[in-house]
All heavy atoms as a GROMACS GRO file, in nm:
protein
  613
    1MET      N    1   9.829  17.545  -4.986
    1MET     CA    2   9.934  17.446  -4.996
    1MET      C    3  10.013  17.465  -5.126
    1MET      O    4  10.134  17.452  -5.126
    1MET     CB    5   9.874  17.306  -4.986
    1MET     CG    6   9.979  17.197  -4.989
    1MET     SD    7  10.103  17.210  -4.859
    1MET     CE    8  10.032  17.108  -4.736
    2VAL      N    9   9.943  17.494  -5.232
    2VAL     CA   10  10.010  17.514  -5.361
    2VAL      C   11  10.106  17.632  -5.353
    2VAL      O   12  10.220  17.624  -5.399
    2VAL     CB   13   9.907  17.534  -5.475
    2VAL    CG1   14   9.975  17.575  -5.603
    2VAL    CG2   15   9.826  17.407  -5.495
    3ARG      N   16  10.061  17.741  -5.293
    3ARG     CA   17  10.148  17.858  -5.278
    3ARG      C   18  10.269  17.826  -5.192
    3ARG      O   19  10.381  17.868  -5.223
    3ARG     CB   20  10.072  17.976  -5.217
    3ARG     CG   21   9.991  18.050  -5.317
    3ARG     CD   22   9.941  18.183  -5.269
    3ARG     NE   23   9.932  18.196  -5.124
    3ARG     CZ   24   9.847  18.272  -5.060
    3ARG    NH1   25   9.761  18.343  -5.128
    3ARG    NH2   26   9.846  18.278  -4.930
    4TYR      N   27  10.247  17.753  -5.085
    4TYR     CA   28  10.358  17.716  -4.996
    4TYR      C   29  10.460  17.631  -5.072
    4TYR      O   30  10.580  17.656  -5.063
    4TYR     CB   31  10.305  17.640  -4.873
    4TYR     CG   32  10.416  17.586  -4.787
    4TYR    CD1   33  10.487  17.670  -4.702
    4TYR    CD2   34  10.452  17.452  -4.793
    4TYR    CE1   35  10.590  17.622  -4.624
    4TYR    CE2   36  10.556  17.403  -4.716
    4TYR     CZ   37  10.624  17.488  -4.631
    4TYR     OH   38  10.727  17.439  -4.556
    5CYS      N   39  10.412  17.531  -5.144
    5CYS     CA   40  10.503  17.443  -5.219
    5CYS      C   41  10.576  17.521  -5.328
    5CYS      O   42  10.696  17.501  -5.348
    5CYS     CB   43  10.427  17.325  -5.278
    5CYS     SG   44  10.377  17.206  -5.153
    6SER      N   45  10.505  17.606  -5.397
    6SER     CA   46  10.568  17.688  -5.501
    6SER      C   47  10.678  17.775  -5.443
    6SER      O   48  10.786  17.788  -5.499
    6SER     CB   49  10.466  17.776  -5.571
    6SER     OG   50  10.375  17.697  -5.642
    7TYR      N   51  10.650  17.834  -5.327
    7TYR     CA   52  10.748  17.919  -5.260
    7TYR      C   53  10.867  17.836  -5.210
    7TYR      O   54  10.983  17.871  -5.231
    7TYR     CB   55  10.683  17.993  -5.142
    7TYR     CG   56  10.781  18.070  -5.058
    7TYR    CD1   57  10.830  18.193  -5.102
    7TYR    CD2   58  10.827  18.020  -4.937
    7TYR    CE1   59  10.922  18.264  -5.026
    7TYR    CE2   60  10.919  18.090  -4.862
    7TYR     CZ   61  10.966  18.212  -4.906
    7TYR     OH   62  11.058  18.281  -4.831
    8SER      N   63  10.838  17.723  -5.148
    8SER     CA   64  10.944  17.639  -5.089
    8SER      C   65  11.035  17.578  -5.194
    8SER      O   66  11.156  17.566  -5.173
    8SER     CB   67  10.881  17.526  -5.006
    8SER     OG   68  10.809  17.578  -4.899
    9PHE      N   69  10.978  17.540  -5.307
    9PHE     CA   70  11.056  17.475  -5.412
    9PHE      C   71  11.106  17.571  -5.519
    9PHE      O   72  11.170  17.530  -5.615
    9PHE     CB   73  10.973  17.363  -5.478
    9PHE     CG   74  10.961  17.241  -5.392
    9PHE    CD1   75  10.853  17.225  -5.307
    9PHE    CD2   76  11.057  17.142  -5.395
    9PHE    CE1   77  10.842  17.113  -5.226
    9PHE    CE2   78  11.047  17.029  -5.316
    9PHE     CZ   79  10.938  17.015  -5.230
   10ARG      N   80  11.080  17.700  -5.504
   10ARG     CA   81  11.118  17.801  -5.604
   10ARG      C   82  11.265  17.791  -5.645
   10ARG      O   83  11.295  17.792  -5.765
   10ARG     CB   84  11.084  17.942  -5.554
   10ARG     CG   85  11.121  18.054  -5.648
   10ARG     CD   86  11.052  18.054  -5.784
   10ARG     NE   87  10.912  18.021  -5.777
   10ARG     CZ   88  10.845  17.957  -5.873
   10ARG    NH1   89  10.906  17.920  -5.984
   10ARG    NH2   90  10.718  17.930  -5.861
   11PRO      N   91  11.360  17.779  -5.550
   11PRO     CA   92  11.501  17.772  -5.594
   11PRO      C   93  11.530  17.654  -5.687
   11PRO      O   94  11.612  17.665  -5.778
   11PRO     CB   95  11.578  17.758  -5.462
   11PRO     CG   96  11.489  17.817  -5.359
   11PRO     CD   97  11.350  17.784  -5.405
   12LEU      N   98  11.462  17.544  -5.666
   12LEU     CA   99  11.479  17.428  -5.752
   12LEU      C  100  11.403  17.445  -5.883
   12LEU      O  101  11.454  17.413  -5.990
   12LEU     CB  102  11.432  17.301  -5.680
   12LEU     CG  103  11.444  17.169  -5.755
   12LEU    CD1  104  11.587  17.143  -5.799
   12LEU    CD2  105  11.394  17.055  -5.668
   13LEU      N  106  11.284  17.500  -5.875
   13LEU     CA  107  11.201  17.518  -5.994
   13LEU      C  108  11.257  17.623  -6.090
   13LEU      O  109  11.223  17.623  -6.208
   13LEU     CB  110  11.058  17.554  -5.955
   13LEU     CG  111  10.983  17.448  -5.873
   13LEU    CD1  112  10.850  17.503  -5.825
   13LEU    CD2  113  10.965  17.322  -5.953
   14ASP      N  114  11.343  17.710  -6.040
   14ASP     CA  115  11.404  17.814  -6.124
   14ASP      C  116  11.520  17.763  -6.208
   14ASP      O  117  11.572  17.834  -6.293
   14ASP     CB  118  11.451  17.932  -6.038
   14ASP     CG  119  11.335  18.018  -5.990
   14ASP    OD1  120  11.225  18.007  -6.046
   14ASP    OD2  121  11.356  18.096  -5.896
   15LYS      N  122  11.563  17.640  -6.185
   15LYS     CA  123  11.672  17.581  -6.263
   15LYS      C  124  11.619  17.534  -6.399
   15LYS      O  125  11.500  17.539  -6.426
   15LYS     CB  126  11.732  17.462  -6.187
   15LYS     CG  127  11.794  17.499  -6.053
   15LYS     CD  128  11.920  17.576  -6.076
   15LYS     CE  129  11.990  17.606  -5.945
   15LYS     NZ  130  12.106  17.689  -5.959
   16GLU      N  131  11.710  17.484  -6.481
   16GLU     CA  132  11.671  17.431  -6.613
   16GLU      C  133  11.569  17.319  -6.596
   16GLU      O  134  11.573  17.244  -6.498
   16GLU     CB  135  11.792  17.376  -6.686
   16GLU     CG  136  11.893  17.481  -6.728
   16GLU     CD  137  12.012  17.419  -6.799
   16GLU    OE1  138  12.001  17.304  -6.846
   16GLU    OE2  139  12.115  17.486  -6.806
   17GLU      N  140  11.480  17.308  -6.690
   17GLU     CA  141  11.370  17.211  -6.683
   17GLU      C  142  11.419  17.068  -6.665
   17GLU      O  143  11.366  16.993  -6.582
   17GLU     CB  144  11.282  17.221  -6.807
   17GLU     CG  145  11.159  17.133  -6.800
   17GLU     CD  146  11.070  17.149  -6.921
   17GLU    OE1  147  11.079  17.250  -6.991
   17GLU    OE2  148  10.991  17.056  -6.945
   18GLU      N  149  11.520  17.028  -6.740
   18GLU     CA  150  11.572  16.891  -6.731
   18GLU      C  151  11.631  16.864  -6.592
   18GLU      O  152  11.608  16.759  -6.533
   18GLU     CB  153  11.677  16.867  -6.839
   18GLU     CG  154  11.727  16.724  -6.843
   18GLU     CD  155  11.826  16.700  -6.955
   18GLU    OE1  156  11.829  16.777  -7.052
   18GLU    OE2  157  11.901  16.601  -6.943
   19TYR      N  158  11.707  16.960  -6.540
   19TYR     CA  159  11.767  16.949  -6.407
   19TYR      C  160  11.657  16.938  -6.301
   19TYR      O  161  11.661  16.850  -6.214
   19TYR     CB  162  11.856  17.070  -6.381
   19TYR     CG  163  11.924  17.069  -6.246
   19TYR    CD1  164  12.045  17.002  -6.228
   19TYR    CD2  165  11.871  17.138  -6.138
   19TYR    CE1  166  12.108  17.003  -6.105
   19TYR    CE2  167  11.933  17.140  -6.014
   19TYR     CZ  168  12.053  17.071  -5.999
   19TYR     OH  169  12.116  17.072  -5.876
   20THR      N  170  11.559  17.027  -6.309
   20THR     CA  171  11.449  17.028  -6.213
   20THR      C  172  11.374  16.895  -6.216
   20THR      O  173  11.344  16.836  -6.111
   20THR     CB  174  11.352  17.143  -6.243
   20THR    OG1  175  11.422  17.266  -6.231
   20THR    CG2  176  11.234  17.143  -6.149
   21SER      N  177  11.345  16.846  -6.334
   21SER     CA  178  11.272  16.721  -6.350
   21SER      C  179  11.348  16.605  -6.287
   21SER      O  180  11.290  16.523  -6.215
   21SER     CB  181  11.247  16.695  -6.498
   21SER     OG  182  11.185  16.572  -6.517
   22GLU      N  183  11.477  16.598  -6.313
   22GLU     CA  184  11.561  16.491  -6.260
   22GLU      C  185  11.566  16.496  -6.107
   22GLU      O  186  11.553  16.394  -6.040
   22GLU     CB  187  11.701  16.506  -6.319
   22GLU     CG  188  11.796  16.394  -6.286
   22GLU     CD  189  11.926  16.413  -6.360
   22GLU    OE1  190  12.012  16.487  -6.310
   22GLU    OE2  191  11.941  16.354  -6.469
   23MET      N  192  11.583  16.615  -6.053
   23MET     CA  193  11.592  16.630  -5.908
   23MET      C  194  11.458  16.601  -5.841
   23MET      O  195  11.453  16.537  -5.736
   23MET     CB  196  11.640  16.771  -5.871
   23MET     CG  197  11.782  16.798  -5.913
   23MET     SD  198  11.896  16.682  -5.836
   23MET     CE  199  12.048  16.765  -5.861
   24MET      N  200  11.349  16.648  -5.899
   24MET     CA  201  11.217  16.622  -5.842
   24MET      C  202  11.184  16.474  -5.847
   24MET      O  203  11.126  16.419  -5.753
   24MET     CB  204  11.110  16.704  -5.915
   24MET     CG  205  11.118  16.853  -5.889
   24MET     SD  206  11.095  16.899  -5.717
   24MET     CE  207  10.918  16.882  -5.702
   25HIS      N  208  11.222  16.408  -5.954
   25HIS     CA  209  11.199  16.263  -5.967
   25HIS      C  210  11.277  16.189  -5.858
   25HIS      O  211  11.224  16.096  -5.795
   25HIS     CB  212  11.240  16.216  -6.107
   25HIS     CG  213  11.206  16.075  -6.136
   25HIS    ND1  214  11.076  16.028  -6.136
   25HIS    CD2  215  11.284  15.969  -6.166
   25HIS    CE1  216  11.077  15.899  -6.165
   25HIS    NE2  217  11.202  15.862  -6.183
   26THR      N  218  11.400  16.231  -5.833
   26THR     CA  219  11.481  16.171  -5.728
   26THR      C  220  11.417  16.194  -5.591
   26THR      O  221  11.407  16.102  -5.510
   26THR     CB  222  11.624  16.229  -5.729
   26THR    OG1  223  11.684  16.204  -5.856
   26THR    CG2  224  11.709  16.170  -5.619
   27LEU      N  225  11.372  16.315  -5.567
   27LEU     CA  226  11.310  16.349  -5.439
   27LEU      C  227  11.181  16.270  -5.417
   27LEU      O  228  11.157  16.217  -5.308
   27LEU     CB  229  11.282  16.500  -5.436
   27LEU     CG  230  11.249  16.563  -5.303
   27LEU    CD1  231  11.356  16.536  -5.200
   27LEU    CD2  232  11.231  16.713  -5.320
   28GLU      N  233  11.100  16.258  -5.520
   28GLU     CA  234  10.976  16.181  -5.509
   28GLU      C  235  11.005  16.034  -5.479
   28GLU      O  236  10.939  15.973  -5.394
   28GLU     CB  237  10.895  16.192  -5.638
   28GLU     CG  238  10.833  16.328  -5.658
   28GLU     CD  239  10.776  16.348  -5.798
   28GLU    OE1  240  10.787  16.257  -5.883
   28GLU    OE2  241  10.719  16.456  -5.822
   29ALA      N  242  11.104  15.977  -5.546
   29ALA     CA  243  11.140  15.838  -5.522
   29ALA      C  244  11.196  15.820  -5.382
   29ALA      O  245  11.166  15.722  -5.314
   29ALA     CB  246  11.244  15.792  -5.626
   30TYR      N  247  11.274  15.916  -5.336
   30TYR     CA  248  11.332  15.912  -5.201
   30TYR      C  249  11.221  15.911  -5.096
   30TYR      O  250  11.222  15.830  -5.004
   30TYR     CB  251  11.424  16.033  -5.183
   30TYR     CG  252  11.490  16.045  -5.048
   30TYR    CD1  253  11.590  15.957  -5.010
   30TYR    CD2  254  11.454  16.146  -4.960
   30TYR    CE1  255  11.652  15.968  -4.886
   30TYR    CE2  256  11.515  16.159  -4.836
   30TYR     CZ  257  11.615  16.070  -4.800
   30TYR     OH  258  11.676  16.082  -4.678
   31PHE      N  259  11.121  15.997  -5.112
   31PHE     CA  260  11.009  16.001  -5.018
   31PHE      C  261  10.925  15.874  -5.029
   31PHE      O  262  10.880  15.819  -4.928
   31PHE     CB  263  10.922  16.123  -5.040
   31PHE     CG  264  10.987  16.252  -4.996
   31PHE    CD1  265  10.971  16.367  -5.071
   31PHE    CD2  266  11.062  16.259  -4.881
   31PHE    CE1  267  11.028  16.487  -5.030
   31PHE    CE2  268  11.121  16.378  -4.839
   31PHE     CZ  269  11.104  16.492  -4.914
   32ALA      N  270  10.902  15.826  -5.150
   32ALA     CA  271  10.822  15.705  -5.171
   32ALA      C  272  10.889  15.583  -5.108
   32ALA      O  273  10.820  15.489  -5.066
   32ALA     CB  274  10.800  15.681  -5.320
   33ASN      N  275  11.020  15.587  -5.097
   33ASN     CA  276  11.096  15.478  -5.037
   33ASN      C  277  11.133  15.506  -4.892
   33ASN      O  278  11.227  15.447  -4.838
   33ASN     CB  279  11.222  15.449  -5.119
   33ASN     CG  280  11.189  15.379  -5.248
   33ASN    OD1  281  11.144  15.265  -5.248
   33ASN    ND2  282  11.207  15.448  -5.360
   34ASN      N  283  11.057  15.597  -4.830
   34ASN     CA  284  11.073  15.628  -4.687
   34ASN      C  285  11.216  15.667  -4.650
   34ASN      O  286  11.265  15.630  -4.544
   34ASN     CB  287  11.026  15.511  -4.601
   34ASN     CG  288  10.881  15.482  -4.620
   34ASN    OD1  289  10.798  15.573  -4.618
   34ASN    ND2  290  10.846  15.356  -4.639
   35GLY      N  291  11.282  15.740  -4.738
   35GLY     CA  292  11.416  15.789  -4.709
   35GLY      C  293  11.525  15.685  -4.721
   35GLY      O  294  11.638  15.707  -4.675
   36GLN      N  295  11.496  15.574  -4.782
   36GLN     CA  296  11.595  15.468  -4.800
   36GLN      C  297  11.673  15.492  -4.929
   36GLN      O  298  11.620  15.479  -5.039
   36GLN     CB  299  11.527  15.330  -4.806
   36GLN     CG  300  11.451  15.294  -4.679
   36GLN     CD  301  11.544  15.280  -4.561
   36GLN    OE1  302  11.649  15.217  -4.571
   36GLN    NE2  303  11.506  15.340  -4.450
   37VAL      N  304  11.799  15.528  -4.913
   37VAL     CA  305  11.883  15.565  -5.028
   37VAL      C  306  11.904  15.447  -5.122
   37VAL      O  307  11.894  15.461  -5.244
   37VAL     CB  308  12.018  15.623  -4.980
   37VAL    CG1  309  12.112  15.648  -5.097
   37VAL    CG2  310  11.995  15.751  -4.902
   38ASN      N  311  11.933  15.330  -5.065
   38ASN     CA  312  11.958  15.213  -5.151
   38ASN      C  313  11.835  15.177  -5.234
   38ASN      O  314  11.847  15.145  -5.353
   38ASN     CB  315  12.000  15.093  -5.066
   38ASN     CG  316  12.140  15.109  -5.010
   38ASN    OD1  317  12.222  15.183  -5.064
   38ASN    ND2  318  12.166  15.042  -4.900
   39GLU      N  319  11.718  15.182  -5.172
   39GLU     CA  320  11.594  15.152  -5.245
   39GLU      C  321  11.567  15.257  -5.353
   39GLU      O  322  11.522  15.224  -5.463
   39GLU     CB  323  11.476  15.141  -5.149
   39GLU     CG  324  11.481  15.021  -5.059
   39GLU     CD  325  11.485  14.890  -5.136
   39GLU    OE1  326  11.407  14.873  -5.232
   39GLU    OE2  327  11.568  14.804  -5.101
   40THR      N  328  11.595  15.381  -5.321
   40THR     CA  329  11.577  15.489  -5.419
   40THR      C  330  11.668  15.468  -5.539
   40THR      O  331  11.624  15.478  -5.654
   40THR     CB  332  11.605  15.626  -5.353
   40THR    OG1  333  11.518  15.643  -5.241
   40THR    CG2  334  11.586  15.739  -5.452
   41ALA      N  335  11.793  15.434  -5.512
   41ALA     CA  336  11.889  15.410  -5.621
   41ALA      C  337  11.843  15.293  -5.707
   41ALA      O  338  11.848  15.300  -5.831
   41ALA     CB  339  12.027  15.383  -5.562
   42ARG      N  340  11.798  15.188  -5.643
   42ARG     CA  341  11.751  15.070  -5.716
   42ARG      C  342  11.632  15.105  -5.806
   42ARG      O  343  11.628  15.066  -5.923
   42ARG     CB  344  11.712  14.962  -5.615
   42ARG     CG  345  11.734  14.822  -5.665
   42ARG     CD  346  11.721  14.719  -5.556
   42ARG     NE  347  11.836  14.733  -5.467
   42ARG     CZ  348  11.833  14.720  -5.336
   42ARG    NH1  349  11.724  14.689  -5.274
   42ARG    NH2  350  11.942  14.735  -5.264
   43GLU      N  351  11.538  15.181  -5.751
   43GLU     CA  352  11.419  15.219  -5.828
   43GLU      C  353  11.453  15.307  -5.947
   43GLU      O  354  11.392  15.295  -6.054
   43GLU     CB  355  11.321  15.293  -5.736
   43GLU     CG  356  11.194  15.334  -5.806
   43GLU     CD  357  11.098  15.407  -5.712
   43GLU    OE1  358  11.078  15.360  -5.598
   43GLU    OE2  359  11.044  15.510  -5.755
   44LEU      N  360  11.551  15.397  -5.930
   44LEU     CA  361  11.586  15.490  -6.036
   44LEU      C  362  11.694  15.436  -6.130
   44LEU      O  363  11.731  15.502  -6.227
   44LEU     CB  364  11.634  15.623  -5.975
   44LEU     CG  365  11.531  15.698  -5.891
   44LEU    CD1  366  11.595  15.822  -5.829
   44LEU    CD2  367  11.411  15.736  -5.974
   45TYR      N  368  11.747  15.318  -6.099
   45TYR     CA  369  11.855  15.257  -6.178
   45TYR      C  370  11.978  15.348  -6.185
   45TYR      O  371  12.036  15.370  -6.292
   45TYR     CB  372  11.808  15.222  -6.321
   45TYR     CG  373  11.694  15.125  -6.323
   45TYR    CD1  374  11.563  15.169  -6.345
   45TYR    CD2  375  11.715  14.989  -6.300
   45TYR    CE1  376  11.457  15.080  -6.346
   45TYR    CE2  377  11.609  14.899  -6.299
   45TYR     CZ  378  11.481  14.946  -6.324
   45TYR     OH  379  11.376  14.858  -6.323
   46ILE      N  380  12.015  15.402  -6.068
   46ILE     CA  381  12.134  15.485  -6.058
   46ILE      C  382  12.214  15.439  -5.936
   46ILE      O  383  12.166  15.360  -5.855
   46ILE     CB  384  12.100  15.636  -6.045
   46ILE    CG1  385  12.013  15.664  -5.922
   46ILE    CG2  386  12.034  15.687  -6.172
   46ILE    CD1  387  11.982  15.812  -5.899
   47TYR      N  388  12.337  15.487  -5.926
   47TYR     CA  389  12.421  15.452  -5.813
   47TYR      C  390  12.372  15.520  -5.686
   47TYR      O  391  12.316  15.630  -5.689
   47TYR     CB  392  12.566  15.494  -5.838
   47TYR     CG  393  12.634  15.417  -5.946
   47TYR    CD1  394  12.664  15.476  -6.068
   47TYR    CD2  395  12.670  15.284  -5.927
   47TYR    CE1  396  12.728  15.406  -6.169
   47TYR    CE2  397  12.733  15.212  -6.027
   47TYR     CZ  398  12.762  15.273  -6.147
   47TYR     OH  399  12.824  15.202  -6.245
   48ARG      N  400  12.398  15.455  -5.574
   48ARG     CA  401  12.366  15.508  -5.442
   48ARG      C  402  12.430  15.645  -5.422
   48ARG      O  403  12.367  15.738  -5.371
   48ARG     CB  404  12.414  15.409  -5.337
   48ARG     CG  405  12.392  15.451  -5.195
   48ARG     CD  406  12.450  15.345  -5.099
   48ARG     NE  407  12.410  15.373  -4.964
   48ARG     CZ  408  12.466  15.463  -4.885
   48ARG    NH1  409  12.568  15.533  -4.931
   48ARG    NH2  410  12.424  15.483  -4.762
   49ASN      N  411  12.555  15.658  -5.463
   49ASN     CA  412  12.625  15.785  -5.448
   49ASN      C  413  12.562  15.896  -5.532
   49ASN      O  414  12.568  16.013  -5.495
   49ASN     CB  415  12.774  15.771  -5.483
   49ASN     CG  416  12.850  15.699  -5.373
   49ASN    OD1  417  12.802  15.686  -5.260
   49ASN    ND2  418  12.969  15.651  -5.406
   50THR      N  419  12.502  15.860  -5.643
   50THR     CA  420  12.432  15.958  -5.726
   50THR      C  421  12.310  16.011  -5.651
   50THR      O  422  12.284  16.132  -5.652
   50THR     CB  423  12.390  15.897  -5.861
   50THR    OG1  424  12.507  15.847  -5.928
   50THR    CG2  425  12.319  15.998  -5.949
   51VAL      N  426  12.238  15.922  -5.584
   51VAL     CA  427  12.124  15.966  -5.503
   51VAL      C  428  12.172  16.060  -5.394
   51VAL      O  429  12.114  16.167  -5.374
   51VAL     CB  430  12.050  15.845  -5.441
   51VAL    CG1  431  11.942  15.893  -5.343
   51VAL    CG2  432  11.989  15.757  -5.548
   52LEU      N  433  12.279  16.022  -5.324
   52LEU     CA  434  12.332  16.106  -5.217
   52LEU      C  435  12.377  16.243  -5.270
   52LEU      O  436  12.352  16.346  -5.206
   52LEU     CB  437  12.448  16.036  -5.146
   52LEU     CG  438  12.410  15.912  -5.067
   52LEU    CD1  439  12.535  15.839  -5.019
   52LEU    CD2  440  12.320  15.948  -4.951
   53TYR      N  441  12.440  16.245  -5.385
   53TYR     CA  442  12.484  16.370  -5.446
   53TYR      C  443  12.364  16.459  -5.479
   53TYR      O  444  12.364  16.579  -5.448
   53TYR     CB  445  12.564  16.340  -5.573
   53TYR     CG  446  12.602  16.463  -5.650
   53TYR    CD1  447  12.710  16.541  -5.612
   53TYR    CD2  448  12.529  16.502  -5.764
   53TYR    CE1  449  12.745  16.655  -5.683
   53TYR    CE2  450  12.563  16.614  -5.835
   53TYR     CZ  451  12.671  16.690  -5.794
   53TYR     OH  452  12.704  16.804  -5.866
   54ARG      N  453  12.262  16.400  -5.538
   54ARG     CA  454  12.143  16.478  -5.574
   54ARG      C  455  12.072  16.532  -5.449
   54ARG      O  456  12.029  16.646  -5.447
   54ARG     CB  457  12.046  16.393  -5.657
   54ARG     CG  458  12.097  16.366  -5.796
   54ARG     CD  459  12.000  16.280  -5.873
   54ARG     NE  460  12.052  16.246  -6.003
   54ARG     CZ  461  11.990  16.166  -6.089
   54ARG    NH1  462  11.872  16.115  -6.059
   54ARG    NH2  463  12.044  16.138  -6.207
   55LEU      N  464  12.062  16.449  -5.346
   55LEU     CA  465  11.999  16.494  -5.222
   55LEU      C  466  12.078  16.608  -5.158
   55LEU      O  467  12.020  16.701  -5.102
   55LEU     CB  468  11.984  16.378  -5.124
   55LEU     CG  469  11.885  16.269  -5.164
   55LEU    CD1  470  11.891  16.153  -5.066
   55LEU    CD2  471  11.744  16.324  -5.175
   56GLU      N  472  12.210  16.601  -5.169
   56GLU     CA  473  12.294  16.709  -5.117
   56GLU      C  474  12.269  16.838  -5.194
   56GLU      O  475  12.258  16.947  -5.135
   56GLU     CB  476  12.442  16.669  -5.129
   56GLU     CG  477  12.537  16.768  -5.068
   56GLU     CD  478  12.681  16.720  -5.079
   56GLU    OE1  479  12.708  16.602  -5.053
   56GLU    OE2  480  12.767  16.804  -5.113
   57LYS      N  481  12.257  16.829  -5.325
   57LYS     CA  482  12.228  16.946  -5.408
   57LYS      C  483  12.091  17.003  -5.376
   57LYS      O  484  12.074  17.125  -5.364
   57LYS     CB  485  12.237  16.912  -5.558
   57LYS     CG  486  12.377  16.886  -5.606
   57LYS     CD  487  12.458  17.012  -5.592
   57LYS     CE  488  12.597  16.993  -5.644
   57LYS     NZ  489  12.679  17.111  -5.623
   58ILE      N  490  11.992  16.916  -5.362
   58ILE     CA  491  11.857  16.960  -5.328
   58ILE      C  492  11.858  17.028  -5.191
   58ILE      O  493  11.796  17.133  -5.173
   58ILE     CB  494  11.758  16.840  -5.330
   58ILE    CG1  495  11.740  16.790  -5.474
   58ILE    CG2  496  11.625  16.879  -5.270
   58ILE    CD1  497  11.671  16.656  -5.484
   59SER      N  498  11.927  16.967  -5.097
   59SER     CA  499  11.937  17.024  -4.962
   59SER      C  500  11.994  17.165  -4.966
   59SER      O  501  11.944  17.255  -4.898
   59SER     CB  502  12.025  16.937  -4.873
   59SER     OG  503  11.965  16.814  -4.848
   60GLY      N  504  12.097  17.183  -5.044
   60GLY     CA  505  12.159  17.315  -5.055
   60GLY      C  506  12.067  17.418  -5.119
   60GLY      O  507  12.058  17.531  -5.072
   61LEU      N  508  11.999  17.376  -5.224
   61LEU     CA  509  11.908  17.468  -5.294
   61LEU      C  510  11.789  17.508  -5.208
   61LEU      O  511  11.747  17.623  -5.208
   61LEU     CB  512  11.856  17.404  -5.423
   61LEU     CG  513  11.949  17.405  -5.543
   61LEU    CD1  514  11.893  17.316  -5.653
   61LEU    CD2  515  11.968  17.546  -5.594
   62LEU      N  516  11.733  17.411  -5.136
   62LEU     CA  517  11.611  17.435  -5.060
   62LEU      C  518  11.638  17.470  -4.913
   62LEU      O  519  11.545  17.494  -4.838
   62LEU     CB  520  11.519  17.313  -5.068
   62LEU     CG  521  11.477  17.270  -5.207
   62LEU    CD1  522  11.384  17.150  -5.200
   62LEU    CD2  523  11.412  17.384  -5.284
   63ASN      N  524  11.766  17.469  -4.878
   63ASN     CA  525  11.805  17.499  -4.740
   63ASN      C  526  11.736  17.404  -4.642
   63ASN      O  527  11.678  17.446  -4.542
   63ASN     CB  528  11.775  17.645  -4.705
   63ASN     CG  529  11.852  17.690  -4.584
   63ASN    OD1  530  11.957  17.636  -4.552
   63ASN    ND2  531  11.799  17.789  -4.514
   64LEU      N  532  11.739  17.274  -4.676
   64LEU     CA  533  11.680  17.168  -4.594
   64LEU      C  534  11.787  17.067  -4.558
   64LEU      O  535  11.878  17.043  -4.636
   64LEU     CB  536  11.570  17.094  -4.671
   64LEU     CG  537  11.446  17.170  -4.707
   64LEU    CD1  538  11.359  17.084  -4.799
   64LEU    CD2  539  11.368  17.208  -4.583
   65ASP      N  540  11.772  17.003  -4.444
   65ASP     CA  541  11.861  16.894  -4.406
   65ASP      C  542  11.788  16.763  -4.436
   65ASP      O  543  11.697  16.724  -4.364
   65ASP     CB  544  11.897  16.903  -4.258
   65ASP     CG  545  12.003  16.803  -4.219
   65ASP    OD1  546  12.038  16.715  -4.302
   65ASP    OD2  547  12.052  16.810  -4.105
   66MET      N  548  11.829  16.697  -4.544
   66MET     CA  549  11.762  16.574  -4.585
   66MET      C  550  11.800  16.455  -4.496
   66MET      O  551  11.745  16.348  -4.511
   66MET     CB  552  11.798  16.541  -4.731
   66MET     CG  553  11.755  16.647  -4.830
   66MET     SD  554  11.580  16.679  -4.829
   66MET     CE  555  11.523  16.533  -4.910
   67LYS      N  556  11.894  16.475  -4.403
   67LYS     CA  557  11.936  16.367  -4.315
   67LYS      C  558  11.846  16.353  -4.194
   67LYS      O  559  11.852  16.256  -4.122
   67LYS     CB  560  12.080  16.389  -4.270
   67LYS     CG  561  12.178  16.381  -4.385
   67LYS     CD  562  12.316  16.417  -4.342
   67LYS     CE  563  12.406  16.422  -4.464
   67LYS     NZ  564  12.528  16.495  -4.440
   68ILE      N  565  11.759  16.452  -4.173
   68ILE     CA  566  11.664  16.444  -4.062
   68ILE      C  567  11.554  16.346  -4.103
   68ILE      O  568  11.497  16.358  -4.210
   68ILE     CB  569  11.604  16.583  -4.031
   68ILE    CG1  570  11.713  16.678  -3.984
   68ILE    CG2  571  11.493  16.572  -3.927
   68ILE    CD1  572  11.666  16.821  -3.965
   69PRO      N  573  11.525  16.248  -4.018
   69PRO     CA  574  11.424  16.147  -4.054
   69PRO      C  575  11.287  16.211  -4.085
   69PRO      O  576  11.248  16.309  -4.022
   69PRO     CB  577  11.413  16.060  -3.929
   69PRO     CG  578  11.537  16.086  -3.853
   69PRO     CD  579  11.583  16.225  -3.888
   70ILE      N  580  11.220  16.151  -4.178
   70ILE     CA  581  11.088  16.197  -4.219
   70ILE      C  582  10.984  16.123  -4.136
   70ILE      O  583  10.986  16.001  -4.128
   70ILE     CB  584  11.064  16.168  -4.369
   70ILE    CG1  585  11.171  16.236  -4.453
   70ILE    CG2  586  10.924  16.210  -4.410
   70ILE    CD1  587  11.177  16.184  -4.594
   71ILE      N  588  10.897  16.196  -4.072
   71ILE     CA  589  10.793  16.136  -3.992
   71ILE      C  590  10.660  16.165  -4.060
   71ILE      O  591  10.623  16.280  -4.081
   71ILE     CB  592  10.792  16.192  -3.848
   71ILE    CG1  593  10.926  16.164  -3.782
   71ILE    CG2  594  10.676  16.134  -3.770
   71ILE    CD1  595  10.944  16.230  -3.648
   72CYS      N  596  10.590  16.060  -4.097
   72CYS     CA  597  10.462  16.075  -4.165
   72CYS      C  598  10.350  16.029  -4.073
   72CYS      O  599  10.366  15.934  -3.996
   72CYS     CB  600  10.459  15.993  -4.293
   72CYS     SG  601  10.580  16.046  -4.413
   73CYS      N  602  10.240  16.095  -4.084
   73CYS     CA  603  10.122  16.057  -4.005
   73CYS      C  604  10.014  16.008  -4.100
   73CYS      O  605   9.996  16.062  -4.207
   73CYS     CB  606  10.069  16.177  -3.927
   73CYS     SG  607  10.190  16.246  -3.815
   74SER      N  608   9.943  15.906  -4.059
   74SER     CA  609   9.834  15.854  -4.141
   74SER      C  610   9.701  15.902  -4.090
   74SER      O  611   9.679  15.918  -3.977
   74SER     CB  612   9.832  15.704  -4.142
   74SER     OG  613   9.957  15.649  -4.164
   0.00000   0.00000   0.00000
């Protein structure tokens, strides 16, 4: 799993440390809030559009569509 994550996130992890940290923090908050942009923005004390912008950048870097709903299994 560690190798898979390292490989999958490599394009993001190769950026500057501050940029990577900010984007990963946004991504973690987005997942923790079940993909709810408004809740993510509230938690991070940033604008909703800032969350959307960051998710768009992450999507481009990781070649993922963040608009596809996340389905979690317990």
